[in-house]
C-alpha positions as CSV (number, residue, x, y, z in Angstrom):
1,X,74.1,93.8,125.9
2,X,74.3,90.3,123.4
3,X,76.2,89.0,126.2
4,X,74.1,89.6,129.2
5,X,73.2,86.2,129.5
6,X,76.7,84.9,129.4
7,X,77.7,87.5,132.0
8,X,74.5,86.6,134.4
9,X,75.8,83.1,134.3
10,X,79.2,84.5,135.4
11,X,77.6,86.0,138.3
12,X,76.2,82.7,139.5
13,X,79.2,80.7,138.8
14,X,81.4,83.3,140.9
15,X,79.0,82.8,143.9
16,X,78.7,79.1,143.5
17,X,82.1,78.4,143.6
18,X,84.1,81.3,145.5
19,X,83.2,81.4,149.2
20,X,85.5,84.5,149.5
21,X,82.4,86.1,150.3
22,X,82.2,85.3,153.9
23,X,80.3,86.6,156.7
24,X,82.3,89.9,157.1
25,X,81.4,91.1,153.6
26,X,77.6,90.3,154.4
27,X,75.4,93.1,155.3
28,X,73.9,93.6,158.8
29,X,70.1,93.4,158.0
30,X,67.4,95.1,159.7
31,X,65.1,92.8,161.6
32,X,62.1,91.7,159.3
33,X,63.8,93.5,156.3
34,X,64.3,90.7,153.3
35,X,63.3,89.8,149.6
36,X,60.4,88.2,151.0
37,X,58.4,91.6,151.8
38,X,57.7,92.5,148.2
39,X,61.2,94.4,147.3
40,X,60.1,94.6,143.6
41,X,56.9,95.2,141.8
42,X,55.3,93.7,138.7
43,X,55.9,96.4,136.5
44,X,59.9,95.5,136.9
45,X,59.4,92.2,136.4
46,X,57.7,92.5,133.3
47,X,60.5,94.8,132.0
48,X,63.4,92.4,133.5
49,X,61.1,89.4,131.4
50,X,61.8,91.4,128.2
51,X,65.4,92.3,128.8
52,X,66.0,88.7,129.5
53,X,64.1,87.2,126.9
54,X,66.0,89.6,124.4
55,X,69.4,89.0,125.9
56,X,69.8,86.2,128.2
57,X,67.5,83.6,127.0
58,X,69.9,82.5,124.1
59,X,72.4,81.1,127.0
60,X,70.2,80.6,130.0
61,X,67.2,79.3,128.4
62,X,64.0,81.0,128.2
63,X,62.8,78.8,131.3
64,X,66.0,80.2,133.1
65,X,67.0,76.4,133.5
66,X,70.3,77.0,131.8
67,X,71.7,75.7,128.7
68,X,75.1,74.6,127.8
69,X,76.0,78.2,127.5
70,X,75.2,79.3,130.8
71,X,73.9,78.2,134.1
72,X,70.6,77.7,135.6
73,X,69.1,81.0,137.3
74,X,66.2,79.3,139.0
75,X,65.7,76.3,141.4
76,X,66.9,75.4,144.8
77,X,70.7,75.3,144.2
78,X,70.5,78.9,143.1
79,X,68.1,79.6,146.1
80,X,70.6,78.1,148.5
81,X,73.8,79.8,147.3
82,X,72.2,83.1,147.4
83,X,70.5,83.0,150.8
84,X,73.0,84.2,152.7
85,X,74.0,87.0,150.2
86,X,72.1,90.5,149.6
87,X,70.4,91.7,146.6
88,X,73.0,94.6,146.6
89,X,75.6,92.0,145.8
90,X,73.7,90.5,143.2
91,X,73.2,93.6,141.8
92,X,76.8,95.0,142.0
93,X,78.3,92.1,140.5
94,X,75.8,91.6,137.7
95,X,76.4,95.4,136.7
96,X,80.3,95.0,136.8
97,X,80.4,92.3,134.7
98,X,77.7,92.3,132.1
99,X,77.9,92.7,129.1
100,X,80.8,90.8,129.0
101,X,82.4,93.0,126.4
102,X,81.0,96.2,128.1
103,X,80.2,96.4,131.8
104,X,77.9,98.8,133.0
105,X,76.4,99.6,129.6
106,X,72.8,99.4,130.7
107,X,71.1,102.0,132.9
108,X,70.8,101.0,136.9
109,X,66.9,100.9,136.5
110,X,67.3,98.0,133.7
111,X,70.0,96.1,136.0
112,X,67.1,96.5,138.9
113,X,64.8,95.0,136.7
114,X,66.4,92.4,135.4
115,X,67.0,91.3,139.3
116,X,63.5,91.7,140.1
117,X,62.6,89.2,137.0
118,X,65.0,86.5,138.7
119,X,63.7,87.0,141.8
120,X,60.0,86.5,140.8
121,X,61.1,83.6,138.9
122,X,62.7,81.8,141.9
123,X,59.4,82.4,144.1
124,X,60.0,86.0,145.9
125,X,56.9,87.8,145.9
126,X,56.4,91.0,144.5
127,X,55.2,94.3,146.1
128,X,53.9,98.0,145.4
129,X,57.4,99.3,146.0
130,X,60.0,99.0,143.4
131,X,63.4,97.6,143.8
132,X,65.8,100.5,144.1
133,X,68.9,100.6,141.8
134,X,70.9,102.7,144.7
135,X,73.7,100.0,145.7
136,X,73.8,101.5,149.5
137,X,69.8,100.7,149.6
138,X,70.0,97.2,148.1
139,X,72.7,96.0,150.4
140,X,70.2,96.3,153.4
141,X,68.1,93.7,151.5
142,X,69.2,90.2,152.6
143,X,68.5,87.8,149.9
144,X,66.9,85.0,152.3
145,X,64.9,82.3,150.9
146,X,61.6,82.4,149.1
147,X,58.2,81.7,151.3
148,X,58.0,78.0,152.0
149,X,54.4,77.6,150.2
150,X,56.1,79.0,147.0
151,X,57.3,76.2,145.0
152,X,58.7,76.8,141.6
153,X,57.8,74.7,138.6
154,X,58.5,76.6,135.2
155,X,56.7,75.8,132.2
156,X,57.4,76.4,128.7
157,X,55.7,79.6,127.6
158,X,55.8,81.0,124.0
159,X,58.1,84.0,123.0
160,X,55.9,86.9,122.8
161,X,55.4,88.0,119.3
162,X,54.1,91.6,118.5
163,X,53.7,92.7,114.8
164,X,53.6,96.6,116.0
165,X,54.2,99.1,113.3
166,X,57.8,100.3,113.4
167,X,58.0,104.2,113.4
168,X,60.8,106.2,112.0
169,X,61.2,109.7,113.6
170,X,64.7,110.3,111.8
171,X,66.6,108.4,109.2
172,X,69.8,108.7,107.8
173,X,69.6,108.4,103.9
174,X,72.6,109.8,102.5
175,X,76.4,109.1,103.3
176,X,76.5,112.3,105.0
177,X,72.9,112.6,106.0
178,X,71.5,114.7,103.1
179,X,72.7,115.6,99.7
180,X,74.3,118.7,101.1
181,X,76.7,116.6,102.9
182,X,75.7,118.4,106.0
183,X,76.5,115.5,108.8
184,X,73.5,117.3,110.3
185,X,70.4,116.1,112.2
186,X,67.4,117.8,113.6
187,X,66.9,115.1,116.2
188,X,67.2,116.3,120.0
189,X,66.1,113.4,122.2
190,X,69.8,113.3,122.9
191,X,70.9,117.1,124.3
192,X,72.9,118.7,126.8
193,X,70.9,118.0,129.5
194,X,71.1,114.1,129.2
195,X,74.3,113.5,126.8
196,X,75.9,112.1,130.2
197,X,73.6,109.4,130.4
198,X,74.8,107.8,126.7
199,X,75.6,104.2,127.0
200,X,76.3,101.9,124.5
201,X,72.8,99.7,123.2
202,X,74.6,97.4,120.9
203,X,77.8,96.6,118.9
204,X,78.2,94.9,115.7
205,X,81.6,93.4,114.9
206,X,83.4,93.0,111.4
207,X,86.2,90.6,112.6
208,X,85.4,88.1,110.0
209,X,84.4,90.0,106.9
210,X,87.9,89.2,105.1
211,X,90.9,87.0,105.1
212,X,92.2,89.4,107.7
213,X,90.5,91.9,110.6
214,X,90.1,95.6,109.2
215,X,91.4,98.0,112.1
216,X,90.7,101.1,110.3
217,X,87.1,100.8,109.6
218,X,85.6,104.0,108.2
219,X,82.0,103.4,107.2
220,X,79.3,105.6,107.8
221,X,76.1,103.9,107.7
222,X,72.9,104.5,106.2
223,X,69.6,104.0,108.1
224,X,66.4,103.7,106.1
225,X,63.4,102.1,107.2
226,X,64.7,100.8,110.4
227,X,67.7,99.1,108.7
228,X,71.1,100.1,108.9
229,X,73.1,99.5,105.5
230,X,77.0,99.3,105.8
231,X,80.2,97.9,104.2
232,X,82.3,95.5,106.2
233,X,85.9,93.9,106.0
234,X,88.6,93.8,103.7
235,X,86.1,92.0,101.5
236,X,83.9,94.8,101.6
237,X,80.9,92.9,102.5
238,X,77.7,94.7,102.2
239,X,75.0,94.0,105.5
240,X,71.9,95.1,106.5
241,X,71.5,95.6,110.2
242,X,68.8,95.9,112.4
243,X,68.8,99.6,113.6
244,X,67.3,98.7,117.0
245,X,69.2,96.0,118.2
246,X,72.5,95.3,116.0
247,X,71.2,91.8,114.6
248,X,72.6,91.2,111.3
249,X,69.9,90.7,108.7
250,X,71.7,89.8,105.5
251,X,75.3,90.1,104.2
252,X,76.5,90.0,100.4
253,X,80.0,89.6,99.5
254,X,81.1,89.7,95.9
255,X,84.4,87.5,94.9
256,X,86.8,89.8,93.0
257,X,88.8,86.9,92.2
258,X,92.2,87.7,90.4
259,X,90.9,91.5,90.5
260,X,91.7,91.7,94.1
261,X,95.8,91.4,93.3
262,X,95.4,95.2,91.6
263,X,93.1,96.8,94.1
264,X,94.5,100.2,95.0
265,X,93.3,100.5,98.6
266,X,91.8,97.1,99.9
267,X,89.5,98.3,102.4
268,X,85.9,98.4,103.5
269,X,85.3,101.7,102.1
270,X,83.3,104.2,103.5
271,X,79.6,102.9,102.8
272,X,76.7,102.4,100.1
273,X,74.4,104.3,98.5
274,X,70.3,103.7,98.7
275,X,67.7,104.4,96.0
276,X,64.3,104.6,96.6
277,X,61.9,102.8,93.9
278,X,58.9,104.5,93.2
279,X,57.5,100.7,93.3
280,X,57.1,99.1,96.9
281,X,59.4,96.6,97.8
282,X,61.9,97.7,95.1
283,X,64.6,99.8,96.7
284,X,68.1,99.3,95.9
285,X,71.5,99.4,97.5
286,X,74.4,100.6,95.3
287,X,78.0,100.4,96.3
288,X,81.3,100.1,94.6
289,X,83.9,97.2,95.1
290,X,87.6,97.5,95.8
291,X,88.3,96.5,92.3
292,X,85.9,99.2,90.7
293,X,82.9,97.3,90.0
294,X,79.4,98.8,90.4
295,X,76.8,96.3,92.3
296,X,73.1,96.8,92.4
297,X,71.5,94.9,95.4
298,X,68.0,94.4,96.4
299,X,67.5,96.1,99.7
300,X,65.2,93.6,101.4
301,X,67.2,90.5,100.3
302,X,70.7,91.6,99.5
303,X,70.4,89.7,96.2
304,X,71.7,90.9,93.0
305,X,69.4,92.6,90.7
306,X,69.4,90.7,87.3
307,X,68.1,93.9,85.5
308,X,71.0,96.0,86.3
309,X,73.9,95.7,84.1
310,X,75.2,92.2,83.6
311,X,73.1,90.3,86.2
312,X,73.6,93.1,88.9
313,X,77.1,94.1,88.0
314,X,78.9,97.0,85.8
315,X,82.7,96.7,85.3
316,X,83.8,100.4,85.8
317,X,87.2,99.8,84.3
318,X,85.6,99.1,81.0
319,X,83.3,102.3,81.5
320,X,86.5,104.3,81.1
321,X,87.5,103.1,77.8
322,X,89.4,100.7,75.8
323,X,92.5,102.1,77.1
324,X,92.1,101.1,80.5
325,X,93.4,97.4,81.2
326,X,90.3,95.9,83.2
327,X,92.6,93.4,85.3
328,X,95.9,95.4,85.9
329,X,94.9,98.9,85.9
330,X,95.1,100.7,89.7
331,X,92.0,102.3,90.1
332,X,89.2,101.8,92.5
333,X,86.8,103.7,94.9
334,X,86.7,104.0,98.7
335,X,83.7,106.4,98.7
336,X,80.1,105.4,98.4
337,X,78.6,106.5,94.7
338,X,75.7,109.4,95.1
339,X,72.5,109.0,93.3
340,X,71.1,112.2,91.9
341,X,67.8,112.0,90.3
342,X,68.1,108.5,89.0
343,X,71.7,109.2,88.0
344,X,74.7,106.9,89.8
345,X,77.8,109.3,90.0
346,X,81.3,108.0,91.2
347,X,84.7,109.4,91.5
348,X,87.8,107.3,91.8
349,X,91.0,106.4,93.9
350,X,94.3,105.4,93.3
351,X,97.8,104.2,95.0
352,X,99.3,106.6,97.3
353,X,101.0,109.1,95.0
354,X,104.3,109.6,96.6
355,X,106.1,107.4,94.0
356,X,104.3,106.5,91.2
357,X,105.9,103.8,89.0
358,X,105.3,105.8,86.0
359,X,104.3,109.6,85.0
360,X,101.6,107.5,82.7
361,X,98.4,106.5,84.5
362,X,94.8,105.9,84.5
363,X,92.6,109.2,84.7
364,X,90.1,109.5,87.1
365,X,87.2,110.3,84.9
366,X,83.8,110.8,86.5
367,X,81.0,108.7,85.2
368,X,77.3,108.7,85.3
369,X,74.8,105.4,85.2
370,X,71.2,104.9,84.9
371,X,70.2,103.4,88.4
372,X,67.6,101.2,87.0
373,X,69.5,99.6,84.0
374,X,73.3,100.2,84.7
375,X,73.7,102.0,81.5
376,X,76.5,104.5,81.1
377,X,74.9,107.6,80.5
378,X,78.1,110.0,80.4
379,X,81.6,110.3,81.2
380,X,83.6,113.7,82.3
381,X,87.1,113.7,81.5
382,X,89.1,115.5,84.8
383,X,92.1,116.0,82.5
384,X,90.7,117.4,79.1
385,X,91.5,115.7,76.1
386,X,92.4,117.1,72.5
387,X,89.9,120.0,71.6
388,X,88.1,119.8,75.0
389,X,88.1,123.2,77.2
390,X,91.2,123.3,79.6
391,X,93.7,121.0,77.5
392,X,95.7,124.1,76.8
393,X,96.7,124.0,80.8
394,X,98.6,120.6,80.0
395,X,101.8,121.7,78.3
396,X,103.9,119.9,76.1
397,X,101.1,117.0,75.6
398,X,101.2,116.0,78.9
399,X,97.3,115.4,78.8
400,X,98.4,112.5,76.6
401,X,99.6,110.2,79.6
402,X,99.1,112.2,82.9
403,X,96.3,110.4,85.2
404,X,94.9,110.7,88.5
405,X,93.1,113.7,89.1
406,X,90.1,111.6,90.4
407,X,87.6,112.3,93.0
408,X,88.1,110.3,96.0
409,X,86.4,111.9,98.7
410,X,82.3,111.6,98.6
411,X,80.5,113.8,96.4
412,X,77.7,116.4,97.0
413,X,74.6,117.1,94.9
414,X,71.8,119.9,94.8
415,X,69.0,117.8,93.3
416,X,66.7,120.7,92.8
417,X,69.3,122.4,90.6
418,X,70.3,118.9,89.2
419,X,73.5,119.8,89.8
420,X,76.5,117.5,91.5
421,X,79.8,118.9,92.8
422,X,83.2,117.1,92.3
423,X,86.1,117.8,94.7
424,X,89.0,116.7,92.5
425,X,92.4,115.6,93.3
426,X,95.9,116.2,92.3
427,X,97.5,114.9,89.2
428,X,100.4,112.4,88.8
429,X,102.6,112.7,91.0
430,X,101.5,114.2,94.2
431,X,104.6,116.1,94.9
432,X,106.8,116.3,91.7
433,X,105.1,117.9,88.7
434,X,108.0,118.6,86.1
435,X,106.2,116.1,83.8
436,X,103.1,117.8,83.4
437,X,103.9,121.4,83.5
438,X,101.0,124.1,83.0
439,X,98.3,124.7,85.6
440,X,96.6,121.2,85.1
441,X,92.9,121.6,84.6
442,X,90.6,120.1,86.2
443,X,93.0,118.9,88.8
444,X,92.4,120.1,92.5
445,X,89.1,122.2,91.1
446,X,85.9,122.1,92.6
447,X,83.8,121.3,89.3
448,X,80.0,121.7,89.1
449,X,78.4,119.1,86.5
450,X,74.8,118.8,85.3
451,X,73.6,115.2,86.9
452,X,71.7,114.2,83.9
453,X,74.2,115.0,81.3
454,X,77.7,115.3,82.5
455,X,78.1,118.6,81.3
456,X,80.2,121.2,83.1
457,X,78.4,124.0,84.5
458,X,81.3,125.9,86.4
459,X,84.4,125.3,87.9
460,X,87.0,126.8,90.0
461,X,90.7,125.5,90.5
462,X,91.8,126.0,94.3
463,X,95.3,125.2,93.4
464,X,97.2,125.5,90.4
465,X,99.7,122.7,89.2
466,X,99.7,121.2,92.8
467,X,102.9,119.9,94.0
468,X,102.1,119.2,97.8
469,X,99.2,116.9,97.8
470,X,97.2,118.9,98.9
471,X,93.8,117.2,97.4
472,X,90.3,118.4,97.8
473,X,90.1,115.6,100.5
474,X,86.1,116.1,101.8
475,X,82.7,116.5,99.9
476,X,81.9,120.1,99.4
477,X,78.7,121.3,101.8
478,X,76.1,123.2,100.6
479,X,74.6,125.7,102.6
480,X,71.9,128.4,102.5
481,X,73.3,131.5,103.9
482,X,72.5,135.4,104.1
483,X,75.8,137.7,103.6
484,X,75.1,141.3,103.9
485,X,71.3,140.9,103.9
486,X,71.3,138.9,100.6
487,X,70.4,135.1,100.5
488,X,73.0,133.0,98.9
489,X,72.9,129.4,98.0
490,X,76.4,128.6,98.7
491,X,78.8,125.5,98.5
492,X,81.8,125.4,100.8
493,X,84.9,123.3,100.2
494,X,87.3,122.6,103.0
495,X,90.9,121.8,102.0
496,X,93.9,120.3,103.3
497,X,96.0,123.6,103.4
498,X,93.5,124.6,106.0
499,X,91.2,127.1,103.6
500,X,87.7,127.2,103.4
501,X,86.4,128.3,100.1
502,X,82.9,129.6,99.9
503,X,81.1,130.0,96.4
504,X,77.6,130.7,94.8
505,X,76.5,127.0,94.0
506,X,74.7,128.2,91.0
507,X,77.0,130.4,89.4
508,X,80.3,129.6,91.0
509,X,81.0,133.2,91.6
510,X,83.0,133.5,94.9
511,X,81.2,134.9,97.9
512,X,84.2,136.7,99.2
513,X,86.8,137.6,97.3
514,X,89.6,135.2,96.4
515,X,93.2,136.7,95.4
516,X,96.1,135.3,93.5
517,X,99.1,136.1,95.5
518,X,102.6,135.6,94.7
519,X,104.0,132.0,95.8
520,X,107.8,130.5,96.1
521,X,109.2,129.2,93.1
522,X,110.4,125.6,92.8
523,X,114.5,125.1,92.7
524,X,114.1,121.6,91.5
525,X,115.7,121.1,88.2
526,X,112.6,120.4,85.8
527,X,109.8,121.4,87.7
528,X,107.1,124.0,86.6
529,X,105.4,126.3,89.1
530,X,102.5,128.7,89.3
531,X,103.7,132.4,90.3
532,X,100.6,132.4,92.1
533,X,98.1,130.7,94.2
534,X,94.3,131.3,95.3
535,X,93.9,132.7,98.7
536,X,90.4,133.2,100.1
537,X,89.9,136.6,102.2
538,X,87.2,135.0,104.1
539,X,86.9,133.0,106.0
540,X,90.3,133.1,107.7
541,X,92.3,129.7,107.5
542,X,91.6,127.2,110.3
543,X,94.6,126.0,110.9
544,X,98.2,127.2,110.7
545,X,99.6,127.9,107.3
546,X,103.2,127.9,106.3
547,X,106.5,128.0,108.4
548,X,107.7,131.3,110.8
549,X,109.9,130.8,113.8
550,X,107.0,131.8,116.1
551,X,105.2,128.5,115.5
552,X,108.1,126.6,116.8
553,X,107.2,124.6,120.2
554,X,108.1,126.8,123.1
555,X,107.0,125.1,126.2
556,X,110.5,126.4,127.6
557,X,113.2,128.6,126.3
558,X,115.4,125.5,126.0
559,X,113.0,123.7,124.0
560,X,112.5,126.5,121.8
561,X,116.4,127.2,121.2
562,X,116.6,123.1,120.4
563,X,113.9,123.4,117.9
564,X,115.3,126.3,116.1
565,X,118.5,124.3,115.9
566,X,116.6,121.4,114.6
567,X,115.0,123.4,111.8
568,X,118.2,124.9,110.6
569,X,118.7,121.7,108.4
570,X,115.6,122.1,106.4
571,X,114.3,124.3,103.8
572,X,111.3,126.3,105.1
573,X,109.0,129.4,103.9
574,X,105.2,130.3,103.7
575,X,102.3,128.2,102.5
576,X,103.1,126.7,99.2
577,X,106.7,126.4,99.4
578,X,107.9,123.8,97.0
579,X,109.3,120.6,98.2
580,X,113.2,120.7,97.9
581,X,115.6,117.9,96.7
582,X,117.3,115.7,99.6
583,X,121.0,117.2,100.0
584,X,122.2,116.1,103.5
585,X,123.6,117.4,105.9
586,X,122.9,120.9,104.2
587,X,119.1,120.4,103.7
588,X,117.2,117.2,104.7
589,X,113.9,118.6,103.0
590,X,111.1,121.1,102.8
591,X,109.0,121.5,106.3
592,X,105.5,121.7,105.3
593,X,102.8,123.0,107.4
594,X,100.1,122.0,106.9
595,X,101.3,118.8,105.7
596,X,99.5,116.3,103.4
597,X,97.3,115.0,105.6
598,X,96.2,118.4,106.4
599,X,94.6,120.8,108.0
600,X,91.4,119.3,106.8
601,X,91.2,115.5,105.5
602,X,88.5,113.2,104.6
603,X,86.4,113.7,107.7
604,X,86.2,117.5,106.5
605,X,83.5,119.6,108.1
606,X,79.7,119.3,109.0
607,X,77.2,122.4,109.0
608,X,74.4,123.3,110.8
609,X,71.8,124.4,108.5
610,X,69.5,126.5,110.8
611,X,72.3,128.6,111.9
612,X,74.9,128.5,109.1
613,X,77.7,127.3,111.4
614,X,80.5,125.4,109.6
615,X,82.5,123.3,111.9
616,X,85.8,122.0,110.7
617,X,88.3,119.4,112.2
618,X,91.7,119.5,111.5
619,X,95.2,118.5,112.4
620,X,98.5,120.7,113.0
621,X,101.5,118.5,111.7
622,X,104.8,120.1,110.1
623,X,106.2,117.3,108.2
624,X,109.7,117.2,106.4
625,X,109.2,116.3,102.7
626,X,111.9,116.0,100.1
627,X,112.5,114.6,96.5
628,X,115.0,112.2,95.0
629,X,115.7,110.6,91.9
630,X,114.8,107.1,91.8
631,X,115.2,105.4,88.3
632,X,114.9,101.7,89.9
633,X,111.5,102.5,91.2
634,X,109.9,105.1,88.7
635,X,110.3,106.7,85.5
636,X,109.6,110.0,86.7
637,X,112.2,112.6,87.3
638,X,112.1,112.8,90.9
639,X,109.6,110.7,93.8
640,X,108.8,111.9,97.2
641,X,109.9,111.0,100.5
642,X,108.1,111.8,103.7
643,X,109.6,112.3,107.2
644,X,108.4,111.9,110.8
645,X,106.3,114.7,112.2
646,X,107.7,114.2,115.7
647,X,111.4,115.4,115.2
648,X,111.3,117.9,117.6
649,X,113.0,118.4,121.2
650,X,112.3,115.2,123.1
651,X,110.1,113.7,120.5
652,X,107.7,116.5,120.7
653,X,106.7,117.9,117.2
654,X,108.2,121.1,116.2
655,X,105.1,122.9,116.4
656,X,103.3,124.1,119.0
657,X,99.7,123.2,120.0
658,X,97.2,122.8,119.5
659,X,97.9,119.7,117.5
660,X,94.4,119.1,116.4
661,X,91.4,121.4,116.9
662,X,87.6,121.8,116.0
663,X,86.6,125.5,114.5
664,X,83.3,127.0,114.3
665,X,82.9,129.4,111.4
666,X,79.7,131.4,110.9
667,X,79.3,131.2,106.8
668,X,76.7,133.9,107.2
669,X,79.9,136.4,108.3
670,X,82.6,134.3,107.3
671,X,84.0,134.8,110.9
672,X,85.5,132.3,113.3
673,X,83.0,131.6,116.4
674,X,85.2,129.7,118.6
675,X,87.9,127.1,118.3
676,X,88.7,124.1,120.4
677,X,91.3,121.3,121.1
678,X,90.0,118.0,119.8
679,X,91.4,116.2,123.0
680,X,93.2,116.3,126.0
681,X,97.3,116.5,126.5
682,X,98.6,113.0,125.3
683,X,101.0,111.2,127.5
684,X,103.7,111.5,125.1
685,X,103.7,115.4,125.9
686,X,102.9,114.8,129.6
687,X,105.8,112.1,130.3
688,X,108.4,114.0,129.1
689,X,110.8,114.8,131.9
690,X,111.9,118.1,130.5
691,X,108.4,119.3,131.2
692,X,108.0,118.0,134.8
693,X,106.1,120.9,136.8
694,X,105.1,122.9,133.9
695,X,101.5,123.8,133.3
696,X,100.7,122.3,129.4
697,X,97.6,123.3,128.2
698,X,95.1,121.0,126.4
699,X,97.1,120.2,123.2
700,X,94.5,117.8,121.4
701,X,95.8,115.3,118.9
702,X,96.9,115.3,115.2
703,X,94.4,113.2,113.8
704,X,91.3,112.7,111.8
705,X,88.3,113.4,113.8
706,X,84.6,112.9,112.4
707,X,82.0,114.9,113.8
708,X,77.9,115.2,113.8
709,X,75.9,117.9,114.4
710,X,72.3,117.8,116.0
711,X,69.6,120.5,116.7
712,X,71.5,120.7,120.2
713,X,74.7,119.4,120.3
714,X,78.1,118.8,118.2
715,X,79.8,115.5,118.8
716,X,83.5,114.2,117.9
717,X,85.5,111.8,118.8
718,X,89.5,111.8,118.9
719,X,90.4,109.9,115.6
720,X,91.6,106.5,114.8
721,X,95.4,106.7,115.6
722,X,95.8,104.4,112.8
723,X,96.8,106.2,109.6
724,X,98.8,109.4,109.1
725,X,98.2,110.4,112.9
726,X,101.9,110.8,114.4
727,X,100.6,110.3,117.9
728,X,97.0,110.7,117.3
729,X,93.9,108.7,118.0
730,X,91.7,108.2,121.5
731,X,88.4,106.4,122.7
732,X,86.8,109.4,124.2
733,X,83.3,110.5,122.2
734,X,82.6,114.1,123.3
735,X,79.5,116.2,122.9
736,X,80.3,120.0,122.4
737,X,77.8,122.9,123.1
738,X,77.7,124.5,119.5
739,X,77.5,128.0,120.4
740,X,80.7,127.9,122.6
741,X,82.6,124.8,122.3
742,X,82.5,123.8,125.7
743,X,82.4,120.2,126.3
744,X,79.2,119.1,127.7
745,X,79.7,115.1,128.0
746,X,82.3,112.8,127.7
747,X,82.1,108.9,127.2
748,X,84.6,106.1,126.4
749,X,84.1,103.7,123.3
750,X,85.2,100.5,123.1
751,X,88.0,101.3,120.6
752,X,89.0,104.7,118.7
753,X,86.5,106.6,116.8
754,X,87.8,105.8,113.2
755,X,84.5,106.4,111.4
756,X,82.2,109.6,110.9
757,X,79.1,109.4,113.6
758,X,75.5,109.3,112.5
759,X,72.3,109.3,114.0
760,X,68.6,108.1,113.6
761,X,65.7,108.0,115.7
762,X,63.5,104.6,115.4
763,X,60.2,103.6,117.7
764,X,60.7,106.9,119.7
765,X,64.6,106.3,120.5
766,X,67.4,108.2,119.2
767,X,70.5,106.1,118.5
768,X,74.2,107.5,117.8
769,X,76.2,104.9,115.6
770,X,80.2,105.3,115.0
771,X,82.8,102.8,113.4
772,X,85.6,102.1,116.0
773,X,89.0,100.2,115.9
774,X,92.3,100.2,117.2
775,X,95.5,98.3,116.9
776,X,94.5,94.8,117.7
777,X,91.1,95.8,118.0
778,X,88.9,94.9,114.8
779,X,86.6,97.5,113.3
780,X,82.9,97.3,114.9
781,X,79.9,99.4,115.1
782,X,78.9,101.1,118.4
783,X,75.5,102.2,118.8
784,X,75.1,104.8,121.5
785,X,71.6,105.6,123.0
786,X,70.0,106.8,126.4
């Protein structure tokens, strides 16, 4: 609606210079029915006036006389050009052309009020009957001219100022709504009865936050006291935004200087953390820069806080110890920190681990800092050093040089217990572990720490000696459930291999048995493999696991036959089949299902705390992976190569649909309640000539779909289609019935959903905000409301 004024001006220009609206398009008015007979009410004029002042006056002037940015909407020329048109024509063209970047985004009543205000400003009289919003009725009302006695003389009027206090019915203070990472809100103004009426309220763009635009915009804003806080652009600028209208209040950009050269993942990240001070007006915004520096800002002004660290900045590389080069070490963080009982705790991320330059890398140790001073309080070593518990799981002294094993996903906490939960990733490298024999604690473990001291409370390793890049990709979710009549404070971790592991979050004891089952052994020289891997007995896997002939695409018998021929050139087997060495034409690699993208990925799951229902989005991708020696690029014995997922017949995936899904799991019983493909069937399936005339089921898309659950609905997009998607991505945003998975509503976003949706309510109005982006469409925040 920012461009409403410009668009209304375009309406006027259109009718001033286009004579194509000739007599044959004009309505046949009923005798005596004109705009002079009081076609609108004073109430509509007042509503239209507020709308105009907020969104149109910047271009057309507060007196409607126009500026260099927009034409006049009042005066003799305007009246003369419109006198032989209908009110309906003005309404229709206004609605179809404004806002310029998002036509039809207002409801019809708002458009009618705006037209009423313009008519009133031009001397047309008000009446007792409201101007209708139905096009057919408006076309019966000729514009005509105002009464001869009505001479318009517009005077300057001061803008209306109100200091009415802001009311907040629902905020969003944590990255995923709460410390439990539920991505849940109890708000219910937007519900299944009105979700179809959602419109875009405002848009906030990130085009110029960085030397180049960022298209894969993954930030989830916080909303505190009527202000949204987000990161944006490749510079990872922090911005404060008015939650009602999208106005930028302040921005902060930190100059990384030469450290930018060694940033492992240059992006805007997933957002910020917020700390509420006991002293009024002293709240803080905390975030991590791309080059791994911790920044504390005044939440009201965006200024650096001089009493935190070194004038508001803490160098986290120095916090890791003297063995880490403060310039050249490639460690950073794409997730916001979490603040638990006044302790800032953060994980770390690294370059993609397909082909590390060396087996020697930086460790992803977890650190805790005082939120008031920036002083380091503790450090937890994710790869145990000499004398520490778990060190024996790193054979041949591999603990001395192996790195990674960080927590690149956001963290979760239980402040009442004083615990923080870490979803740790694999160690160096992602697909070859011959240089680090042993089970490799605490890589691929869910670890519970005391937030005040950093001491380990409990852990559970979900993969021993990972060589599949099956990182714990998403924050664990806390849930208070009841199993067999017994209340349990639970924590659930969803994984790339499509499992959901459920534990008692106090003790670490599995809620349902986890079985160690035999898995295949690697045939790659020098590799060490664990003989068993953990498998949860409940819940069942939420996506396909491992290869078998019956998972192959089978739209027709011929397609199935062709798929069988293709897979004959690859190694294949059950879940945890090790990656094989590339040996063409006999062996083109190992078919992984799920692949390293998942299953679940960073979008993870969401929880309805009232029902204990977990909703997980996942993608179903079978991908060839292989190992090769590459001494020119790495000192590791082998590095990994990733193949294309769509190597099936006619460019289809080898696996049958759905390619992406949403699964509802009752955590009180461990049972699946429903599964729904996450999108319609894409054109790259429907348009295959060999499938002409064949009824194709709704297939979904293989992409990372973020979700939001509220009191009444589950919301989900279709993913960005910009990273590891293999044909994913779409601009549809849907509301689902939480109980059944049935689609309640569907709207189109300006681009593809790229971040997790969040929601809040301010001054009696609920908003849903989601980050979007697409190829050629830089990231932006889009706010939806009724």
